[in-house]
All heavy atoms as a GROMACS GRO file, in nm:
protein
  612
    1MET      N    1   0.084  -0.117   0.000
    1MET     CA    2   0.000   0.000   0.000
    1MET      C    3   0.089   0.124   0.000
    1MET      O    4   0.155   0.153   0.099
    1MET     CB    5  -0.088   0.001   0.124
    1MET     CG    6  -0.195  -0.106   0.124
    1MET     SD    7  -0.305  -0.092   0.267
    1MET     CE    8  -0.213  -0.187   0.386
    2PRO      N    9   0.094   0.193  -0.111
    2PRO     CA   10   0.177   0.314  -0.114
    2PRO      C   11   0.119   0.423  -0.025
    2PRO      O   12   0.000   0.427   0.002
    2PRO     CB   13   0.174   0.354  -0.262
    2PRO     CG   14   0.051   0.290  -0.316
    2PRO     CD   15   0.027   0.166  -0.235
    3ASP      N   16   0.205   0.510   0.017
    3ASP     CA   17   0.166   0.628   0.095
    3ASP      C   18   0.095   0.596   0.226
    3ASP      O   19   0.004   0.666   0.267
    3ASP     CB   20   0.077   0.721   0.011
    3ASP     CG   21   0.148   0.769  -0.115
    3ASP    OD1   22   0.271   0.791  -0.108
    3ASP    OD2   23   0.082   0.783  -0.219
    4ILE      N   24   0.138   0.491   0.293
    4ILE     CA   25   0.081   0.458   0.424
    4ILE      C   26   0.194   0.457   0.526
    4ILE      O   27   0.302   0.405   0.499
    4ILE     CB   28   0.003   0.325   0.421
    4ILE    CG1   29  -0.073   0.303   0.552
    4ILE    CG2   30   0.095   0.209   0.390
    4ILE    CD1   31  -0.172   0.189   0.547
    5GLN      N   32   0.171   0.519   0.639
    5GLN     CA   33   0.271   0.525   0.746
    5GLN      C   34   0.288   0.386   0.808
    5GLN      O   35   0.196   0.304   0.807
    5GLN     CB   36   0.228   0.625   0.853
    5GLN     CG   37   0.219   0.768   0.803
    5GLN     CD   38   0.355   0.823   0.766
    5GLN    OE1   39   0.454   0.799   0.832
    5GLN    NE2   40   0.360   0.897   0.657
    6HIS      N   41   0.405   0.362   0.865
    6HIS     CA   42   0.437   0.233   0.926
    6HIS      C   43   0.330   0.190   1.026
    6HIS      O   44   0.280   0.077   1.020
    6HIS     CB   45   0.575   0.241   0.993
    6HIS     CG   46   0.613   0.117   1.065
    6HIS    ND1   47   0.664   0.007   1.000
    6HIS    CD2   48   0.607   0.085   1.197
    6HIS    CE1   49   0.687  -0.088   1.089
    6HIS    NE2   50   0.654  -0.043   1.208
    7GLU      N   51   0.294   0.279   1.118
    7GLU     CA   52   0.198   0.244   1.222
    7GLU      C   53   0.063   0.208   1.163
    7GLU      O   54  -0.005   0.116   1.209
    7GLU     CB   55   0.181   0.359   1.322
    7GLU     CG   56   0.306   0.390   1.402
    7GLU     CD   57   0.409   0.476   1.325
    7GLU    OE1   58   0.370   0.539   1.224
    7GLU    OE2   59   0.525   0.476   1.364
    8HIS      N   60   0.022   0.279   1.057
    8HIS     CA   61  -0.105   0.251   0.992
    8HIS      C   62  -0.100   0.117   0.919
    8HIS      O   63  -0.201   0.046   0.914
    8HIS     CB   64  -0.144   0.364   0.898
    8HIS     CG   65  -0.177   0.490   0.971
    8HIS    ND1   66  -0.102   0.603   0.957
    8HIS    CD2   67  -0.274   0.519   1.059
    8HIS    CE1   68  -0.152   0.698   1.034
    8HIS    NE2   69  -0.256   0.649   1.098
    9ALA      N   70   0.014   0.082   0.862
    9ALA     CA   71   0.027  -0.047   0.794
    9ALA      C   72   0.010  -0.161   0.894
    9ALA      O   73  -0.057  -0.260   0.865
    9ALA     CB   74   0.163  -0.056   0.724
   10VAL      N   75   0.071  -0.144   1.011
   10VAL     CA   76   0.059  -0.247   1.115
   10VAL      C   77  -0.086  -0.255   1.164
   10VAL      O   78  -0.141  -0.365   1.182
   10VAL     CB   79   0.157  -0.219   1.232
   10VAL    CG1   80   0.136  -0.317   1.345
   10VAL    CG2   81   0.302  -0.224   1.182
   11GLU      N   82  -0.149  -0.139   1.184
   11GLU     CA   83  -0.290  -0.137   1.225
   11GLU      C   84  -0.378  -0.206   1.121
   11GLU      O   85  -0.468  -0.283   1.156
   11GLU     CB   86  -0.339   0.006   1.245
   11GLU     CG   87  -0.283   0.074   1.368
   11GLU     CD   88  -0.318   0.222   1.376
   11GLU    OE1   89  -0.404   0.269   1.296
   11GLU    OE2   90  -0.261   0.290   1.463
   12LYS      N   91  -0.356  -0.178   0.993
   12LYS     CA   92  -0.433  -0.242   0.886
   12LYS      C   93  -0.413  -0.393   0.887
   12LYS      O   94  -0.509  -0.469   0.871
   12LYS     CB   95  -0.392  -0.187   0.749
   12LYS     CG   96  -0.441  -0.051   0.720
   12LYS     CD   97  -0.585  -0.058   0.677
   12LYS     CE   98  -0.628   0.078   0.624
   12LYS     NZ   99  -0.771   0.084   0.604
   13ALA      N  100  -0.289  -0.438   0.905
   13ALA     CA  101  -0.263  -0.581   0.908
   13ALA      C  102  -0.337  -0.647   1.024
   13ALA      O  103  -0.396  -0.754   1.010
   13ALA     CB  104  -0.113  -0.607   0.919
   14ASN      N  105  -0.335  -0.582   1.141
   14ASN     CA  106  -0.408  -0.636   1.256
   14ASN      C  107  -0.559  -0.637   1.232
   14ASN      O  108  -0.628  -0.731   1.271
   14ASN     CB  109  -0.373  -0.559   1.383
   14ASN     CG  110  -0.241  -0.604   1.441
   14ASN    OD1  111  -0.221  -0.720   1.470
   14ASN    ND2  112  -0.149  -0.510   1.456
   15ALA      N  113  -0.610  -0.534   1.166
   15ALA     CA  114  -0.753  -0.529   1.134
   15ALA      C  115  -0.790  -0.641   1.036
   15ALA      O  116  -0.895  -0.706   1.052
   15ALA     CB  117  -0.790  -0.393   1.076
   16ILE      N  118  -0.707  -0.665   0.938
   16ILE     CA  119  -0.730  -0.774   0.843
   16ILE      C  120  -0.730  -0.907   0.916
   16ILE      O  121  -0.816  -0.992   0.893
   16ILE     CB  122  -0.626  -0.771   0.729
   16ILE    CG1  123  -0.650  -0.649   0.640
   16ILE    CG2  124  -0.629  -0.900   0.648
   16ILE    CD1  125  -0.535  -0.618   0.545
   17LEU      N  126  -0.632  -0.926   1.004
   17LEU     CA  127  -0.623  -1.050   1.081
   17LEU      C  128  -0.750  -1.071   1.164
   17LEU      O  129  -0.807  -1.181   1.164
   17LEU     CB  130  -0.500  -1.048   1.171
   17LEU     CG  131  -0.480  -1.170   1.259
   17LEU    CD1  132  -0.464  -1.297   1.176
   17LEU    CD2  133  -0.360  -1.151   1.349
   18LEU      N  134  -0.795  -0.968   1.234
   18LEU     CA  135  -0.917  -0.980   1.314
   18LEU      C  136  -1.039  -1.011   1.227
   18LEU      O  137  -1.124  -1.092   1.265
   18LEU     CB  138  -0.941  -0.853   1.394
   18LEU     CG  139  -0.854  -0.835   1.518
   18LEU    CD1  140  -0.879  -0.699   1.581
   18LEU    CD2  141  -0.880  -0.946   1.619
   19ALA      N  142  -1.048  -0.948   1.111
   19ALA     CA  143  -1.160  -0.974   1.021
   19ALA      C  144  -1.160  -1.120   0.976
   19ALA      O  145  -1.267  -1.183   0.971
   19ALA     CB  146  -1.153  -0.880   0.901
   20ILE      N  147  -1.043  -1.173   0.946
   20ILE     CA  148  -1.034  -1.314   0.906
   20ILE      C  149  -1.076  -1.404   1.021
   20ILE      O  150  -1.155  -1.498   1.003
   20ILE     CB  151  -0.890  -1.347   0.859
   20ILE    CG1  152  -0.862  -1.278   0.726
   20ILE    CG2  153  -0.869  -1.498   0.848
   20ILE    CD1  154  -0.717  -1.280   0.684
   21GLN      N  155  -1.026  -1.376   1.140
   21GLN     CA  156  -1.056  -1.460   1.256
   21GLN      C  157  -1.203  -1.450   1.297
   21GLN      O  158  -1.257  -1.546   1.351
   21GLN     CB  159  -0.967  -1.420   1.374
   21GLN     CG  160  -0.822  -1.454   1.353
   21GLN     CD  161  -0.731  -1.399   1.462
   21GLN    OE1  162  -0.761  -1.298   1.525
   21GLN    NE2  163  -0.619  -1.466   1.483
   22ASN      N  164  -1.266  -1.336   1.274
   22ASN     CA  165  -1.403  -1.314   1.318
   22ASN      C  166  -1.507  -1.340   1.209
   22ASN      O  167  -1.624  -1.306   1.227
   22ASN     CB  168  -1.419  -1.172   1.372
   22ASN     CG  169  -1.342  -1.152   1.500
   22ASN    OD1  170  -1.327  -1.243   1.580
   22ASN    ND2  171  -1.290  -1.032   1.519
   23THR      N  172  -1.466  -1.397   1.098
   23THR     CA  173  -1.557  -1.424   0.988
   23THR      C  174  -1.555  -1.573   0.955
   23THR      O  175  -1.482  -1.617   0.866
   23THR     CB  176  -1.519  -1.342   0.863
   23THR    OG1  177  -1.505  -1.204   0.900
   23THR    CG2  178  -1.624  -1.356   0.754
   24PRO      N  179  -1.634  -1.652   1.028
   24PRO     CA  180  -1.635  -1.795   0.999
   24PRO      C  181  -1.703  -1.823   0.864
   24PRO      O  182  -1.787  -1.744   0.818
   24PRO     CB  183  -1.717  -1.853   1.114
   24PRO     CG  184  -1.797  -1.740   1.167
   24PRO     CD  185  -1.721  -1.615   1.137
   25LEU      N  186  -1.663  -1.931   0.803
   25LEU     CA  187  -1.723  -1.975   0.678
   25LEU      C  188  -1.824  -2.085   0.708
   25LEU      O  189  -1.799  -2.170   0.794
   25LEU     CB  190  -1.617  -2.032   0.584
   25LEU     CG  191  -1.514  -1.936   0.528
   25LEU    CD1  192  -1.411  -2.011   0.446
   25LEU    CD2  193  -1.579  -1.829   0.444
   26LEU      N  194  -1.934  -2.086   0.636
   26LEU     CA  195  -2.031  -2.193   0.648
   26LEU      C  196  -2.023  -2.275   0.520
   26LEU      O  197  -2.060  -2.228   0.412
   26LEU     CB  198  -2.171  -2.138   0.669
   26LEU     CG  199  -2.281  -2.241   0.692
   26LEU    CD1  200  -2.251  -2.324   0.818
   26LEU    CD2  201  -2.415  -2.173   0.703
   27ILE      N  202  -1.971  -2.395   0.530
   27ILE     CA  203  -1.954  -2.484   0.416
   27ILE      C  204  -2.021  -2.617   0.449
   27ILE      O  205  -1.986  -2.682   0.549
   27ILE     CB  206  -1.805  -2.505   0.381
   27ILE    CG1  207  -1.739  -2.371   0.347
   27ILE    CG2  208  -1.790  -2.605   0.267
   27ILE    CD1  209  -1.591  -2.380   0.321
   28ASN      N  210  -2.116  -2.655   0.364
   28ASN     CA  211  -2.189  -2.781   0.384
   28ASN      C  212  -2.244  -2.790   0.526
   28ASN      O  213  -2.229  -2.891   0.593
   28ASN     CB  214  -2.102  -2.902   0.352
   28ASN     CG  215  -2.063  -2.907   0.207
   28ASN    OD1  216  -2.136  -2.864   0.119
   28ASN    ND2  217  -1.945  -2.960   0.179
   29GLN      N  218  -2.303  -2.682   0.572
   29GLN     CA  219  -2.364  -2.672   0.706
   29GLN      C  220  -2.264  -2.694   0.819
   29GLN      O  221  -2.299  -2.734   0.928
   29GLN     CB  222  -2.481  -2.770   0.717
   29GLN     CG  223  -2.590  -2.740   0.617
   29GLN     CD  224  -2.697  -2.845   0.614
   29GLN    OE1  225  -2.678  -2.958   0.654
   29GLN    NE2  226  -2.814  -2.806   0.564
   30GLN      N  227  -2.139  -2.667   0.790
   30GLN     CA  228  -2.032  -2.676   0.889
   30GLN      C  229  -1.966  -2.539   0.900
   30GLN      O  230  -1.932  -2.478   0.800
   30GLN     CB  231  -1.927  -2.778   0.846
   30GLN     CG  232  -1.902  -2.884   0.948
   30GLN     CD  233  -1.792  -2.978   0.899
   30GLN    OE1  234  -1.774  -3.002   0.782
   30GLN    NE2  235  -1.720  -3.030   0.994
   31THR      N  236  -1.947  -2.493   1.022
   31THR     CA  237  -1.880  -2.365   1.044
   31THR      C  238  -1.730  -2.388   1.054
   31THR      O  239  -1.685  -2.471   1.132
   31THR     CB  240  -1.932  -2.298   1.172
   31THR    OG1  241  -2.073  -2.279   1.159
   31THR    CG2  242  -1.865  -2.165   1.195
   32ILE      N  243  -1.659  -2.314   0.974
   32ILE     CA  244  -1.513  -2.326   0.971
   32ILE      C  245  -1.454  -2.191   1.010
   32ILE      O  246  -1.485  -2.088   0.948
   32ILE     CB  247  -1.462  -2.367   0.832
   32ILE    CG1  248  -1.521  -2.504   0.796
   32ILE    CG2  249  -1.310  -2.368   0.828
   32ILE    CD1  250  -1.494  -2.545   0.654
   33THR      N  251  -1.372  -2.190   1.113
   33THR     CA  252  -1.303  -2.067   1.150
   33THR      C  253  -1.169  -2.062   1.080
   33THR      O  254  -1.108  -2.165   1.053
   33THR     CB  255  -1.283  -2.056   1.302
   33THR    OG1  256  -1.211  -2.171   1.347
   33THR    CG2  257  -1.415  -2.050   1.375
   34MET      N  258  -1.126  -1.943   1.050
   34MET     CA  259  -1.000  -1.925   0.978
   34MET      C  260  -0.901  -1.850   1.063
   34MET      O  261  -0.937  -1.780   1.157
   34MET     CB  262  -1.025  -1.848   0.848
   34MET     CG  263  -1.116  -1.917   0.753
   34MET     SD  264  -1.138  -1.824   0.599
   34MET     CE  265  -1.230  -1.682   0.658
   35SER      N  266  -0.776  -1.866   1.028
   35SER     CA  267  -0.669  -1.788   1.090
   35SER      C  268  -0.571  -1.750   0.979
   35SER      O  269  -0.581  -1.799   0.867
   35SER     CB  270  -0.599  -1.867   1.200
   35SER     OG  271  -0.529  -1.976   1.144
   36ALA      N  272  -0.481  -1.663   1.012
   36ALA     CA  273  -0.382  -1.618   0.914
   36ALA      C  274  -0.256  -1.576   0.985
   36ALA      O  275  -0.256  -1.546   1.104
   36ALA     CB  276  -0.437  -1.501   0.833
   37SER      N  277  -0.150  -1.574   0.910
   37SER     CA  278  -0.024  -1.515   0.953
   37SER      C  279   0.008  -1.407   0.850
   37SER      O  280  -0.009  -1.428   0.731
   37SER     CB  281   0.088  -1.620   0.955
   37SER     OG  282   0.058  -1.722   1.048
   38ILE      N  283   0.051  -1.291   0.899
   38ILE     CA  284   0.074  -1.178   0.810
   38ILE      C  285   0.212  -1.119   0.838
   38ILE      O  286   0.250  -1.101   0.953
   38ILE     CB  287  -0.034  -1.069   0.831
   38ILE    CG1  288  -0.173  -1.126   0.800
   38ILE    CG2  289  -0.004  -0.945   0.746
   38ILE    CD1  290  -0.287  -1.031   0.832
   39GLY      N  291   0.285  -1.089   0.731
   39GLY     CA  292   0.413  -1.021   0.741
   39GLY      C  293   0.401  -0.880   0.685
   39GLY      O  294   0.344  -0.861   0.578
   40VAL      N  295   0.450  -0.782   0.760
   40VAL     CA  296   0.442  -0.642   0.718
   40VAL      C  297   0.583  -0.584   0.704
   40VAL      O  298   0.665  -0.598   0.795
   40VAL     CB  299   0.364  -0.558   0.823
   40VAL    CG1  300   0.363  -0.411   0.784
   40VAL    CG2  301   0.223  -0.611   0.840
   41ALA      N  302   0.607  -0.520   0.592
   41ALA     CA  303   0.734  -0.449   0.571
   41ALA      C  304   0.701  -0.310   0.520
   41ALA      O  305   0.616  -0.294   0.432
   41ALA     CB  306   0.821  -0.524   0.470
   42THR      N  307   0.766  -0.210   0.576
   42THR     CA  308   0.746  -0.072   0.531
   42THR      C  309   0.881  -0.005   0.510
   42THR      O  310   0.985  -0.058   0.552
   42THR     CB  311   0.666   0.010   0.635
   42THR    OG1  312   0.740   0.016   0.757
   42THR    CG2  313   0.530  -0.049   0.660
   43MET      N  314   0.875   0.109   0.444
   43MET     CA  315   0.997   0.184   0.418
   43MET      C  316   0.961   0.332   0.415
   43MET      O  317   0.857   0.369   0.361
   43MET     CB  318   1.053   0.141   0.283
   43MET     CG  319   1.177   0.213   0.243
   43MET     SD  320   1.236   0.160   0.081
   43MET     CE  321   1.093   0.184  -0.020
   44PRO      N  322   1.044   0.418   0.473
   44PRO     CA  323   1.016   0.561   0.466
   44PRO      C  324   1.006   0.609   0.321
   44PRO      O  325   1.076   0.558   0.233
   44PRO     CB  326   1.137   0.625   0.536
   44PRO     CG  327   1.192   0.517   0.623
   44PRO     CD  328   1.164   0.388   0.550
   45VAL      N  329   0.919   0.706   0.297
   45VAL     CA  330   0.894   0.756   0.162
   45VAL      C  331   1.022   0.806   0.095
   45VAL      O  332   1.041   0.787  -0.025
   45VAL     CB  333   0.788   0.869   0.167
   45VAL    CG1  334   0.770   0.933   0.031
   45VAL    CG2  335   0.658   0.816   0.221
   46GLU      N  336   1.110   0.868   0.173
   46GLU     CA  337   1.230   0.926   0.112
   46GLU      C  338   1.333   0.821   0.069
   46GLU      O  339   1.432   0.853   0.005
   46GLU     CB  340   1.295   1.027   0.208
   46GLU     CG  341   1.345   0.969   0.338
   46GLU     CD  342   1.239   0.961   0.448
   46GLU    OE1  343   1.123   0.995   0.425
   46GLU    OE2  344   1.274   0.918   0.559
   47MET      N  345   1.308   0.698   0.103
   47MET     CA  346   1.398   0.589   0.063
   47MET      C  347   1.338   0.515  -0.055
   47MET      O  348   1.221   0.531  -0.086
   47MET     CB  349   1.422   0.494   0.179
   47MET     CG  350   1.491   0.558   0.297
   47MET     SD  351   1.522   0.440   0.427
   47MET     CE  352   1.639   0.333   0.346
   48SER      N  353   1.419   0.436  -0.118
   48SER     CA  354   1.366   0.354  -0.227
   48SER      C  355   1.434   0.219  -0.227
   48SER      O  356   1.549   0.205  -0.186
   48SER     CB  357   1.386   0.424  -0.361
   48SER     OG  358   1.524   0.432  -0.390
   49CYS      N  359   1.358   0.121  -0.268
   49CYS     CA  360   1.412  -0.013  -0.292
   49CYS      C  361   1.318  -0.080  -0.392
   49CYS      O  362   1.208  -0.030  -0.420
   49CYS     CB  363   1.429  -0.094  -0.164
   49CYS     SG  364   1.278  -0.155  -0.090
   50SER      N  365   1.358  -0.191  -0.443
   50SER     CA  366   1.277  -0.257  -0.544
   50SER      C  367   1.155  -0.324  -0.481
   50SER      O  368   1.153  -0.354  -0.361
   50SER     CB  369   1.361  -0.361  -0.619
   50SER     OG  370   1.389  -0.470  -0.532
   51VAL      N  371   1.056  -0.346  -0.563
   51VAL     CA  372   0.937  -0.417  -0.517
   51VAL      C  373   0.975  -0.556  -0.468
   51VAL      O  374   0.926  -0.602  -0.365
   51VAL     CB  375   0.832  -0.425  -0.631
   51VAL    CG1  376   0.717  -0.517  -0.593
   51VAL    CG2  377   0.781  -0.287  -0.667
   52SER      N  378   1.065  -0.621  -0.538
   52SER     CA  379   1.106  -0.756  -0.497
   52SER      C  380   1.175  -0.754  -0.361
   52SER      O  381   1.158  -0.846  -0.282
   52SER     CB  382   1.193  -0.823  -0.603
   52SER     OG  383   1.312  -0.752  -0.624
   53ASP      N  384   1.251  -0.648  -0.331
   53ASP     CA  385   1.313  -0.637  -0.198
   53ASP      C  386   1.207  -0.622  -0.089
   53ASP      O  387   1.217  -0.682   0.018
   53ASP     CB  388   1.409  -0.518  -0.191
   53ASP     CG  389   1.539  -0.542  -0.266
   53ASP    OD1  390   1.570  -0.659  -0.296
   53ASP    OD2  391   1.609  -0.443  -0.294
   54MET      N  392   1.104  -0.540  -0.115
   54MET     CA  393   0.997  -0.522  -0.016
   54MET      C  394   0.920  -0.652   0.005
   54MET      O  395   0.888  -0.688   0.117
   54MET     CB  396   0.901  -0.411  -0.061
   54MET     CG  397   0.959  -0.273  -0.048
   54MET     SD  398   0.999  -0.226   0.123
   54MET     CE  399   0.837  -0.215   0.194
   55ILE      N  400   0.892  -0.721  -0.104
   55ILE     CA  401   0.821  -0.849  -0.092
   55ILE      C  402   0.906  -0.949  -0.014
   55ILE      O  403   0.854  -1.022   0.072
   55ILE     CB  404   0.784  -0.905  -0.232
   55ILE    CG1  405   0.676  -0.815  -0.294
   55ILE    CG2  406   0.737  -1.050  -0.223
   55ILE    CD1  407   0.648  -0.845  -0.440
   56GLN      N  408   1.035  -0.950  -0.038
   56GLN     CA  409   1.124  -1.041   0.035
   56GLN      C  410   1.124  -1.010   0.184
   56GLN      O  411   1.120  -1.100   0.267
   56GLN     CB  412   1.266  -1.035  -0.021
   56GLN     CG  413   1.361  -1.135   0.044
   56GLN     CD  414   1.318  -1.278   0.020
   56GLN    OE1  415   1.298  -1.320  -0.094
   56GLN    NE2  416   1.299  -1.354   0.128
   57ARG      N  417   1.129  -0.881   0.220
   57ARG     CA  418   1.126  -0.843   0.362
   57ARG      C  419   0.995  -0.887   0.428
   57ARG      O  420   0.995  -0.940   0.538
   57ARG     CB  421   1.146  -0.692   0.376
   57ARG     CG  422   1.286  -0.646   0.338
   57ARG     CD  423   1.307  -0.497   0.354
   57ARG     NE  424   1.292  -0.462   0.495
   57ARG     CZ  425   1.216  -0.362   0.539
   57ARG    NH1  426   1.150  -0.287   0.456
   57ARG    NH2  427   1.209  -0.337   0.667
   58ALA      N  428   0.884  -0.864   0.358
   58ALA     CA  429   0.754  -0.906   0.412
   58ALA      C  430   0.747  -1.058   0.423
   58ALA      O  431   0.696  -1.113   0.521
   58ALA     CB  432   0.641  -0.852   0.325
   59ASP      N  433   0.799  -1.126   0.323
   59ASP     CA  434   0.798  -1.273   0.324
   59ASP      C  435   0.883  -1.328   0.438
   59ASP      O  436   0.846  -1.426   0.503
   59ASP     CB  437   0.847  -1.326   0.190
   59ASP     CG  438   0.819  -1.474   0.172
   59ASP    OD1  439   0.705  -1.516   0.200
   59ASP    OD2  440   0.911  -1.547   0.131
   60ASP      N  441   0.995  -1.264   0.465
   60ASP     CA  442   1.082  -1.309   0.574
   60ASP      C  443   1.010  -1.303   0.708
   60ASP      O  444   1.016  -1.397   0.788
   60ASP     CB  445   1.209  -1.224   0.581
   60ASP     CG  446   1.304  -1.249   0.465
   60ASP    OD1  447   1.288  -1.349   0.393
   60ASP    OD2  448   1.395  -1.164   0.446
   61VAL      N  449   0.938  -1.192   0.734
   61VAL     CA  450   0.866  -1.183   0.862
   61VAL      C  451   0.739  -1.268   0.862
   61VAL      O  452   0.694  -1.312   0.968
   61VAL     CB  453   0.838  -1.038   0.906
   61VAL    CG1  454   0.967  -0.968   0.944
   61VAL    CG2  455   0.760  -0.961   0.804
   62LEU      N  456   0.684  -1.295   0.744
   62LEU     CA  457   0.572  -1.389   0.735
   62LEU      C  458   0.616  -1.527   0.783
   62LEU      O  459   0.545  -1.593   0.859
   62LEU     CB  460   0.518  -1.396   0.593
   62LEU     CG  461   0.416  -1.507   0.564
   62LEU    CD1  462   0.291  -1.490   0.650
   62LEU    CD2  463   0.380  -1.509   0.417
   63LEU      N  464   0.733  -1.569   0.741
   63LEU     CA  465   0.785  -1.698   0.786
   63LEU      C  466   0.806  -1.700   0.937
   63LEU      O  467   0.781  -1.801   1.003
   63LEU     CB  468   0.915  -1.732   0.712
   63LEU     CG  469   0.900  -1.757   0.562
   63LEU    CD1  470   1.037  -1.779   0.498
   63LEU    CD2  471   0.808  -1.874   0.535
   64VAL      N  472   0.851  -1.590   0.994
   64VAL     CA  473   0.865  -1.579   1.139
   64VAL      C  474   0.728  -1.596   1.205
   64VAL      O  475   0.713  -1.670   1.302
   64VAL     CB  476   0.929  -1.444   1.180
   64VAL    CG1  477   0.924  -1.424   1.330
   64VAL    CG2  478   1.072  -1.436   1.130
   65ALA      N  479   0.628  -1.528   1.150
   65ALA     CA  480   0.491  -1.538   1.205
   65ALA      C  481   0.441  -1.682   1.201
   65ALA      O  482   0.384  -1.732   1.298
   65ALA     CB  483   0.396  -1.447   1.128
   66LYS      N  484   0.463  -1.749   1.090
   66LYS     CA  485   0.419  -1.889   1.077
   66LYS      C  486   0.488  -1.978   1.179
   66LYS      O  487   0.425  -2.068   1.236
   66LYS     CB  488   0.447  -1.940   0.936
   66LYS     CG  489   0.354  -1.884   0.832
   66LYS     CD  490   0.388  -1.941   0.696
   66LYS     CE  491   0.288  -1.901   0.592
   66LYS     NZ  492   0.315  -1.964   0.462
   67LYS      N  493   0.616  -1.956   1.201
   67LYS     CA  494   0.690  -2.038   1.298
   67LYS      C  495   0.642  -2.015   1.441
   67LYS      O  496   0.646  -2.105   1.523
   67LYS     CB  497   0.840  -2.010   1.288
   67LYS     CG  498   0.902  -2.068   1.163
   67LYS     CD  499   1.050  -2.038   1.156
   67LYS     CE  500   1.107  -2.091   1.025
   67LYS     NZ  501   1.249  -2.059   1.010
   68LYS      N  502   0.595  -1.893   1.470
   68LYS     CA  503   0.548  -1.861   1.605
   68LYS      C  504   0.405  -1.909   1.630
   68LYS      O  505   0.358  -1.906   1.743
   68LYS     CB  506   0.558  -1.711   1.631
   68LYS     CG  507   0.700  -1.662   1.645
   68LYS     CD  508   0.701  -1.514   1.679
   68LYS     CE  509   0.842  -1.464   1.704
   68LYS     NZ  510   0.841  -1.320   1.740
   69GLY      N  511   0.336  -1.948   1.524
   69GLY     CA  512   0.199  -1.997   1.540
   69GLY      C  513   0.100  -1.912   1.464
   69GLY      O  514   0.128  -1.798   1.426
   70ARG      N  515  -0.018  -1.966   1.444
   70ARG     CA  516  -0.118  -1.896   1.363
   70ARG      C  517  -0.176  -1.776   1.436
   70ARG      O  518  -0.163  -1.761   1.555
   70ARG     CB  519  -0.228  -1.993   1.321
   70ARG     CG  520  -0.302  -2.052   1.439
   70ARG     CD  521  -0.409  -2.147   1.393
   70ARG     NE  522  -0.344  -2.267   1.340
   70ARG     CZ  523  -0.408  -2.375   1.304
   70ARG    NH1  524  -0.537  -2.380   1.312
   70ARG    NH2  525  -0.344  -2.480   1.259
   71GLY      N  526  -0.239  -1.692   1.356
   71GLY     CA  527  -0.305  -1.575   1.412
   71GLY      C  528  -0.209  -1.467   1.458
   71GLY      O  529  -0.226  -1.408   1.564
   72ARG      N  530  -0.108  -1.439   1.375
   72ARG     CA  531  -0.006  -1.342   1.416
   72ARG      C  532   0.023  -1.242   1.304
   72ARG      O  533   0.014  -1.274   1.187
   72ARG     CB  534   0.125  -1.413   1.448
   72ARG     CG  535   0.117  -1.515   1.556
   72ARG     CD  536   0.255  -1.566   1.590
   72ARG     NE  537   0.341  -1.458   1.635
   72ARG     CZ  538   0.347  -1.413   1.760
   72ARG    NH1  539   0.272  -1.466   1.851
   72ARG    NH2  540   0.429  -1.316   1.794
   73VAL      N  541   0.063  -1.124   1.347
   73VAL     CA  542   0.119  -1.024   1.257
   73VAL      C  543   0.262  -1.001   1.303
   73VAL      O  544   0.287  -0.973   1.419
   73VAL     CB  545   0.041  -0.891   1.262
   73VAL    CG1  546   0.113  -0.783   1.183
   73VAL    CG2  547  -0.102  -0.910   1.211
   74GLU      N  548   0.357  -1.017   1.212
   74GLU     CA  549   0.496  -0.989   1.243
   74GLU      C  550   0.540  -0.874   1.154
   74GLU      O  551   0.499  -0.864   1.037
   74GLU     CB  552   0.585  -1.110   1.218
   74GLU     CG  553   0.568  -1.220   1.320
   74GLU     CD  554   0.617  -1.183   1.459
   74GLU    OE1  555   0.719  -1.111   1.470
   74GLU    OE2  556   0.554  -1.226   1.557
   75VAL      N  557   0.624  -0.787   1.207
   75VAL     CA  558   0.662  -0.664   1.138
   75VAL      C  559   0.814  -0.661   1.119
   75VAL      O  560   0.889  -0.680   1.215
   75VAL     CB  561   0.616  -0.541   1.219
   75VAL    CG1  562   0.652  -0.413   1.147
   75VAL    CG2  563   0.466  -0.549   1.246
   76ALA      N  564   0.855  -0.634   0.995
   76ALA     CA  565   0.998  -0.618   0.968
   76ALA      C  566   1.045  -0.487   1.029
   76ALA      O  567   0.971  -0.388   1.030
   76ALA     CB  568   1.022  -0.616   0.817
   77PRO      N  569   1.166  -0.484   1.082
   77PRO     CA  570   1.218  -0.359   1.137
   77PRO      C  571   1.224  -0.252   1.027
   77PRO      O  572   1.251  -0.282   0.913
   77PRO     CB  573   1.358  -0.394   1.185
   77PRO     CG  574   1.373  -0.541   1.175
   77PRO     CD  575   1.262  -0.593   1.089
   78VAL      N  576   1.197  -0.129   1.066
   78VAL     CA  577   1.211  -0.017   0.972
   78VAL      C  578   1.360   0.005   0.951
   78VAL      O  579   1.436   0.015   1.048
   78VAL     CB  580   1.144   0.110   1.027
   78VAL    CG1  581   1.164   0.227   0.933
   78VAL    CG2  582   0.996   0.086   1.052
   79VAL      N  583   1.401   0.011   0.827
   79VAL     CA  584   1.543   0.024   0.796
   79VAL      C  585   1.578   0.169   0.764
   79VAL      O  586   1.500   0.241   0.704
   79VAL     CB  587   1.584  -0.067   0.680
   79VAL    CG1  588   1.571  -0.212   0.718
   79VAL    CG2  589   1.503  -0.039   0.556
   80ALA      N  590   1.697   0.209   0.804
   80ALA     CA  591   1.746   0.344   0.774
   80ALA      C  592   1.800   0.349   0.632
   80ALA      O  593   1.783   0.444   0.560
   80ALA     CB  594   1.852   0.386   0.874
   81ASN      N  595   1.868   0.245   0.592
   81ASN     CA  596   1.922   0.233   0.456
   81ASN      C  597   1.895   0.093   0.406
   81ASN      O  598   1.907  -0.002   0.480
   81ASN     CB  599   2.073   0.257   0.453
   81ASN     CG  600   2.106   0.401   0.480
   81ASN    OD1  601   2.045   0.491   0.426
   81ASN    ND2  602   2.204   0.423   0.566
   82HIS      N  603   1.860   0.083   0.280
   82HIS     CA  604   1.834  -0.049   0.225
   82HIS      C  605   1.893  -0.060   0.086
   82HIS      O  606   1.885   0.021   0.006
   82HIS     CB  607   1.685  -0.075   0.221
   82HIS     CG  608   1.649  -0.218   0.201
   82HIS    ND1  609   1.741  -0.316   0.188
   82HIS    CD2  610   1.531  -0.279   0.193
   82HIS    CE1  611   1.680  -0.432   0.171
   82HIS    NE2  612   1.551  -0.411   0.175
   0.00000   0.00000   0.00000
């Protein structure tokens, strides 16, 4: 999401996670609850890096979230230089 502050990105990720957890699916008259793991990476506007670098950073913390268990948001550290 371009033009979003770090704190807002983390808030959005947590809101998405809560929405997933609080929205059960009804399939064949069976209620299924869902969970997710989310990785968030941000970068200050004045900096630049490639899209693939940002995806890699988010993917790295996603793997951390998965290892720690379901229903988590993990955030990559904000970098000064990348």
